[in-house]
MIVOTI-157395 format. One record per residue (C-alpha): residue in three letters; y negated, x, z. Coordinates in steps of 0.5 Angstrom, whole numbers, plus 2048, in hexadecimal, padded with zeros to 3 digits. Layout:
N
AlaYXZ...
***
This chain:
344
Met8037F77E6Ala80A7F37E4Tyr80E7F77E9Leu8097F57EFGlu8097EF7EDAsp8117EF7ECCys8117F07F4Ile80C7ED7F7Lys80F7E67F4Lys8177E97F6Tyr8137EA7FESer8107E37FCAsp8187DF7FBLeu8197E3802Pro81C7DD807Gly8167DB80CGlu8187DF812Thr8187E580FLys8117E480CAla80E7E2812Ala8127E8815Phe80F7EE810Gly8087EA810Ala8077E9818Pro8017EA81AGlu8027F081FVal8077F3818Ile8017F4814Ala7FD7F6819Lys8017FB81BIle8027FE814Thr7FA7FD814Thr7FA802819Leu7FE806816Glu7FB80780FLys7F5808814Arg7F880E816Tyr7FB812811Lys7F781080BVal7FB80D807Lys7FD804804Leu804802807Asp8037FA807Phe8077FC800Val80C800802Val80E7FA809Leu80F7F7803Leu8147FB7FELeu8177FC805Ala8177F3807Ile81A7F2800Asn81F7F97FFGlu81C7FB7FALeu81B8017FFAsp821804804Leu81F80780AGlu82380D809Asp81D80E802Ile81780C806Ala815814808Gly816814801Tyr81280F7FDLeu80E811801Ala80D818800Glu80D8177F7Lys8088107F8Phe8038137FCAsn80481A7FCLeu80581D803Glu809823806Ile810821808Glu80F82280FLeu80981D80FAla80D81880BAsp813819810Glu80E817816Ile80B810812Glu81280E811Leu81480F818Lys80D80B81ALeu80F806815Arg816805818Asp81480581FGlu80F802820Ile80E7FC819Leu8167FC817Ser8197FB81FLeu8137F5820Val8167F2819Thr81C7F381CLys81B7F0822Lys8167EA81FLeu81D7E881BPro8237E481DAla8297E681ESer82C7E3818Asp8277E5813Val82B7EB80EAla8247EE80BAla8237F1812Pro8217F8812Glu8257FB816Phe82380181BSer825805821Leu82280A825Leu82980C826Thr82A80E81FLeu82381381FSer82581A81FVal82381E825Lys81C820821Asp81B81A820Lys81C817828Lys81881D82BIle812819826Val813813829Leu814815830Ser80E81982FGlu80981382DAla80D80F833Phe80A813838Ser804815836Glu80280F832Asn80680A832Leu807808839Leu804800839Thr8077FF833Ile80E801835Phe80E7FD83CAsn80C7F7839Asp8127F9833Asp8197F5832Gln81E7F6838Ser8237F9832Tyr81E7FD82ELeu81D800835Gln824802838Asp825806831Leu81E809832Asn82280D839Val82880E836Ile823813830Ala821815836Phe82781883AGln82981A834Thr82481E832Phe823820839Asn82A823839Ala829826832Asp82382B834Pro82282A83CAsn81B82E83BPhe819826838Glu81982383FAsp814827841Lys80F82583AMet80F81E83CThr80E81E843Glu808824841Leu80681D83CLeu807818841Tyr80281B846Lys7FD81C840Asn7FD81583FGln7F681283DGlu7F980B83AVal7F580583ELeu7FB802844Thr7F57FD847His7EF7FA847Lys7ED7F984EPro7E87FD852Phe7EC804853Ile7E8809858Ala7EA810858Asp7E681585CAsn7E281085EGlu7DF80E857Asp7E2808852Val7E580B84CThr7E9809846Ala7F1808849Thr7F580C845Val7FC80E846Ala7FA813848Arg7F681184DTrp7FB80D850Leu800812850Lys7FC817854Asp7F9811859Phe80080F85BIle80181785BAla7FD81885FLys7FD812865Asn806813865Gly80781B863Ser80B81C85DAsp81181D860Ile81681785EPhe815810860Ser81880A863Asn817802860Ile815801867Val80F807866Leu80D80485FAla80D7FE861Lys8087FF867Tyr804802862Leu8037FD85CThr8017F7862Ala7FD7FC868Ser7FA802864Glu7F2801862Asn7F380185BAla7F97FD85ALys7F87F785FIle7F47F485ALeu7F77F3854Asp7FA7EE851Pro8027ED851Glu8027EF84AGlu7FE7F784AArg8027F6851Asn8087F684DLeu8067FC847Leu80480084DLys80B800851Lys80F80284ALeu80A807849Leu80C80A850Lys81380884FLeu81380B849Tyr81081184DArg815812852Asn81B81084CLeu818816848Val81581B84DPhe81A81B853Phe82181B84EPro82681C84FAsp825819856Ser822813854Met827811852Lys82D813858Asp83380E858Val830809852Pro83680884EIle83580E847Glu834808842Glu82E805847Trp82A80B847Glu82380A845Leu81C80D844Phe818808841Pro81A802845Ile81E7FC842Asn81F7F5843Arg8277F6845Asp8287ED844Gln8257EF83DVal8287F483BGlu82D7F1836Lys8287EC832Val8267EF82CPhe8217E982AHis81D7E582DPro81B7DE82AThr8167DD82FLys8117E582DLeu8107E0827Ser80C7DC82AThr8097E082FPro8047E582DAsp8067EB82DVal8037F0832Ser8057F882EAla8027F4829Pro7FA7F9827Ile7F57F5828Ile7F07F5821Asp7E97F5824His7E67F181EAla7DF7F0821Glu7E07F8820Ala7E17F7819Asp7DC7F3818Ala7D67F681BGlu7D87FC817Ala7D87F8811Thr7D07F5813Ala7CF7FC814Ala7D17FE80DAla7CD7F8809Lys7C77F980DLys7C780180AIle7C87FE803Leu7C37F8804Glu7BE7FE806Glu7C0802800Leu7BF7FD7FBGlu7B87FB7FEAsn7B78027FEGly7B88037F6Gln7BE8087F8Thr7C48047F7Lys7C47FF7F0Ile7CA7FA7F0Met7CD7FB7E8Pro7D27F67E6Lys7D97F87E4Glu7DE7F57E0Glu7E47F67E3Ser7EA7F67DFPro7EF7F07DDGlu7F57F57E2Ile7F07F47E7Lys7EE7ED7E7Ser7F67EB7E6Leu7F77EF7ECArg7F27EB7F0Ala7F47E47EEMet7FC7E67F0Ala7F87E87F7Glu7F57E27F7Gln7FB7DD7F7Tyr7FC7E17FEPro7F97E0805Leu7F37E4808Gly7F77EA80BSer7FF7E8809Leu8037EE807Glu8047EC7FFArg7FC7EC7FFArg7FB7F3803Ala8007F57FEIle7FD7F27F7Glu7F57F57FBSer7F87FC7FBGlu7FA7FD7F5Ile7F37F97F3Lys7EF7FF7F7Lys7F48047F3Lys7F38027ECLeu7EB8027ED
***
């Protein structure tokens, strides 16, 4: 417990900006998402990274040893930590903050680049369309690098895009005379049905966005998402013709704002909601908790369950007291609560 206390103290002594970045609600939400996906507790791992107690290159080894994981799975979790958590923390830290953990898509292996791109085209488009312009630029670079290393990979990404089931918009969407969910796949099918499967101009794109039955009712934000999707479709499916007469340094698959590609940090992000952050369904969680409580009450009434007081060890009591010193949901408290659960 002395080691945990020492690490918590080191984290508490970090500059306020650093703690605000690591403990931001969207960062905590992403940690929770990864924990549910991989069934491992990552709060303390992130805390160790924050205080430089764990080096980036040692993440996979630490995970494999601590949670008894196969190294391949540990490598996958490390990649997710870097890509989804540390990259977000870096964006939230001031450019001058030396504690910012460095992460770059460009330094990944070809194997890891393929994982990032596969998830981008199959399930992460909405997040990526709202991501930092500098990140999008790096994503474009690794896409072309990977296509060059594996010419067949481009076709695989095209197939993933055609099958993508992310919900792109929420206005009514009519297909075959039925109101259906407006997924990425359905929007692409609708566009191709109306405009053919050949490369298209910006004029064709603009006409579809403003005059087609499904697109003309969209609000500006959703129409912009659709525009990005169709540009991505054109850039990917019709490459290299889609980049004809475009300087090679401006080649892109994922559309980016050229006015912002040099900006790595955006102060306005600190006061603007991060639309890429996962949404925590508190109502669903409350419903599950209520159902569980109701079941316990029914068992008590039927005599199936008896409440037996359990004396906690001094160590657990000490950990609980330590946890009470920090706000609910904070990284420090979550790390301590994870330790308590391990010992119960």
